[in-house]
N, C-alpha and C positions, 0 to 999 in steps of 0.2 A: 499284423502280429498283436497289436494292442487289443483288437476285438477278440482274438483267440483267448487272451488272458482274461478278458472280461467274461467271456462265455464260460471259461473254466472256473472262475471265481463264483459266478452265479450258479453254476452247477453244484459246486461245493456247498454254497449257501442253501440251495434247495434240498440237498441231501441232509444237511444239518436240521433244517426245519422239519423235514420228514421224520427224522429221528425224534425230534421234540414232540411231534404229533403222535408218533407211536408210543412214546413214553407216557404222554398224557392219556392216551386211550387205555393203556395197560393200568394206569393208576385209577382211571374211572371204572374199569372192569373190576378191579379189586374193591373199590368203594361200593360197587353194585352188589358184590358178593357179601360184603359186610352188612349192607342194608337188608339183604335177603335173610341173613342170619338173625338180625334184629327182629324182623317180621315173624320169622319162625319161632323165635323165643317168646315173643309177645303172644302168639297163638297158643303156645304151650302153657304159658302162665295163665292165660284166660281159661284154658281147659282145666288147669289145676284148681283155679278159684271156683269154677262152676262145678267141677267134678267132686268136690269135697262134700257135697250134699247140703241139706238144710240143717241149720243148727237148732231150730226150735223143737225138733223131735228128740233131741239128745238130753241126757241128764245134764244138770247145770255145769258140772266141772268139765265135761266133754264139750258142751256147747261153748263154754268160755275158751277152751283150748282151740276148738275148730274156728271160732270167730277170730281169735288172735292169728291163727294160721292164714285165714282168708285175708285179713287186714294186711299182714306182712306180704303175702303174694301180690295183692293189689298195689301196695306201695312199691314193690319191686317192679311191677308192670308199669306204673307211672314213671319211675325212673328210666326204665327202658324206652318209654314213649318220648320222654324228654331227650334222651341220648339219640334216639332215632331222628327226632326233629332237627337236632344240631347236626347230625351226620348228613341228613338230606340237604341242609343249608350249605354244608361244605361241598356236597356233590354238585349243587347248583353253581357254586363258584368254580369248581373244576370243569364243569361243562362249558362255562363261559370262557375259561382259559383255553380249553380244547378248541372251541369255535374260533377264538382269536388266532391261535397258532395255525389252525387249518387255513384261515383266510390269509395269513402272512405267507404261508407256504404256497398257496395258489397264486397270490400276486407275484411272488418271486418267480414262480414257474412261468407265468405269462410274460414277465420281463425277459426271462431266459429264452422263451420261444421267439419273442420279437427279435432279440439279438441274433439268434440262430438264423432266422429268416433274413435279416439284414446282411448277415455274413454270407449266406448262400447266394443272395442277389448280387452282392459285391463280387463274389467269386465267379458267378456266371458272367457278369459284365466283363471281368478281366479275361476270362476264357474266350468270350465272343470277340473281344477286341483283338486278342492274339490271333484267333482264327481269321478275322477280317484282315489283319495285317499280313498274315501268311497268304491269304487268297489274293490280296492286292499285289504282293510281291510276285506271286506265281503268274498272275495275269500280266504284270509288267514284263516279267522275264519272257513270257510266251510272245508278247508283242515285239520284243527286241530281236527275237530270232527270226 
């Protein structure tokens, strides 16, 4: 009976660890989507900076305006690159957490399997003993008659 409770408890723990792994995977997927948005925004900002054309061929007032525009776009792109680097560092931490949670779940799963195997062996031993006892009693009864 105690082994049944242990198996049930381990099964619950494995389920909880699986939920934790699923939650971390969903979080990592969300972070990956955010990283993709950062990368797409950086590509657009780079396209804006290069697509505004050369400033040397423009009249001085327009060249000054275009230069300020490019400088602001490049500054915004630098901020995005910094944010992306921080976000990727957070993703690395999340990936480690996910790997750790997966390892914990797998270890508990193996312990659960071991307990189930031990329980099955114990149950088989009890059944074989009972069958042997019945066979012995039947043999003894057939000899007595």
